[in-house]
N, C-alpha and C positions, 0 to 999 in steps of 0.2 A: 371571445377567446377565454378559455378557462385559465385560472391562475396556476403558476408552476408549483408543483408539489415539492417542497424542499425536504429531503430525507432528514431523519433525526439521527444524530450521532451521540450515543450515550457518553462517550469519552469526554465530551465537553463539560460534564458534571463531575468528572473524577477529581478528587482533591489535588492530585499532582498538576493537572491542567488548570484547575481553578486558581491555584496559587500563583499562576503567571498572568492572571487576568488584567492586572494593572501594569504589566510590563509594556513598554513601547514596542512598536514594530522594529525599530532600529536595534533595541536591546535584544529582542528575541532573535533577530537575524544574526547579530554578533555572537550570541551564545550558541546558536545553531552551527555556525561556522567553526567556533573555537572548541566545541565539545561534540565531535562526531560520535563519541561513544554513548551519547545520551539522545533519546528520541523525543523528549517532552517539548522541546522548543519548536520543532517543526509541527508537532501535534497541536500545540497551542495556536500557531499561525493557521493551521488547517481549520481548527474549530472556529477561529475568528472570522475567516473569510469563506468558509465552505458555502454558506447561503448565497453569497454574491456570485461565486464562481459557478455554482450549480445552475443558478438562474441564467447565466450567460451561455453555458455549454448546452443546456437543455434545448435551445433553439437550433443547435447544430446537429441534432439527431432526430431520426424519424420515429423512434419508439422509446419508451422508458428504459428498456434493456440497453439500447445503444447509448442513451443519455447517461446512465450509470457508468457504463464502460468508458465513455469519452471523458466523463468527470474524473474517473480514477486515472486514466492515461494522462490527463492534463496535470493532475497533481503529482504524478510520478515524474513527468517532465520538469515540473517546477522544483521538485525536490532536488534534482541534480543541478538545475540551473542556479538555484539559490546558493549553492556552494561557492559559486564564482561571483556573487553579487556583493560588492563592497558596502558594508553598512554606512560608511562615511558619506556615500553618495545618495543615501536615502533620507528624504525629508519627512516631516510629520504629515504634510499634506501637499497637494499640488501635483504637477506632472512628474516630479521626482519621488513621490511617495511610494511606499511598497504597494499600496492598494492599486495605484496606477500601473505599476509594473506587473502586478498579478493580472489585471484586466487585459493589458496588452498581450501578455503571454498566453492567457486563455484564448484570446482572439486568434493568435497565431496557431494554437493547437486545433481549434475548431476548423480553421481554414486548411490545415495541412494534413491532419490525421484522416486516413481513409478507414472507415468503420466496416467491419464484416457484417453480414446479415445477422439479425437477432438470434436466429437458431444456431449460429456458429459461435456465439459468445458464452463462455463458461463462467465468467466472472460474476460473483455475487457481492454486491456492495455491502449488504448487511453482515455477511460472513467475514469479510476482510476489508475494513475501512482503509482508505488510501495510505495513511501513515503506517499501518500494520503491514500492508502489502509491500510498500517500499522496503521496509526493514526485513521482511521475509525473503524478498528477492536477494538482498545483500547476504543474508544468512545462508540461503540456498547455495550460493557460490562457495561457501566454506565447507560444505559437506563432502565427504569422500564420494567417489563416483558411484558406487553401488547404492549407497543410501540416498544419494540425490536422485538417481534414476527411479528407484522404487517409490519414493515420495512423489515424484513428478507424475509417474504413471497412475498412482492411486488417486491423487488429488485432481489432476488435470483431465485425465481420461476415464477415471473411475474404474480402472481395472482391478479385479480381485486378485488374491494371492496366487490362485491357480493359473490365471492368464499371464500374470507377470512371470511366474516360474517357467511356463511353457515358452514364452518369448526368450527368456534368458538361456534356457536349454538349447533353443534353436541357434543361439549365438555362442554355444559351447561354454556357457556359464552354468554349471550343474548345481542349481539350487532347488530344493524342494519347496512346496508352498509354505511349509512351517518355517523354513529358513528365510523365505521372503518376508513372512510376517514378523519374524524377529528383526530382520534388517529394517523393516518399515518402522517398527516401534523405536528402534535405536536411532533411526533417522529423525523421527519426531523429537526425541529427547535432545539430540545434538542440535537440531534446528532451533528448538526453544532456548537452549543454553547460549546459542550464538546471538540471540536477540539482546538488545540493550535491556538492562534490568528495569528501567522505568517503563519501557514498552511492554515487558512481561506483566508488570504490575497494573498498567492501564488496561491492557486488552486480554490478558490470559489468566488473571487471578481466579476467575470463576470457571474458566474452561481451558485447561492446558491443552496443548496440541496433541499430546499422546492420548488424550481422552477421546 
């Protein structure tokens, strides 16, 4: 059996994330719950445990594409579940440690999530690391309907401006391709601004969404 290839996540070397390297799991969890406007605490936990979780979920998928997608879905599930996990119930080690909780939760996701065929998966792990993906989804919910729609069509289905305009016109929304392009760029700007400042610094300093 070949060893599992663990993806490389550059954010682990970012100064914001590295500054939290000595923080305990309990402290990171407490700060994650108390400061929802910041993304660095969840990102630090992700970087700390991503090798372990990836190794676990890889065996629940038939292909690398499915493994990457299952890995991201697992971390998205854990992002929301961690909001309700009391740090006072977390020990440094043993059955009540955060590591044990993450392993159990990953096992649950592997057993419960039904994966689509690889050809139906649009997710790219290298383009959107799970912490960025989680925050992008939250930010998408804050966009106005038009901007949200054009960003979704452009990014998920790779529709160009003309095709999006044609669809909108069929729905009696009279926008030209140029107006669709303007709405798309505005949507990217609003989406980026809706992200936590530390998430923008970690993930988008070199490549803004609007680019």
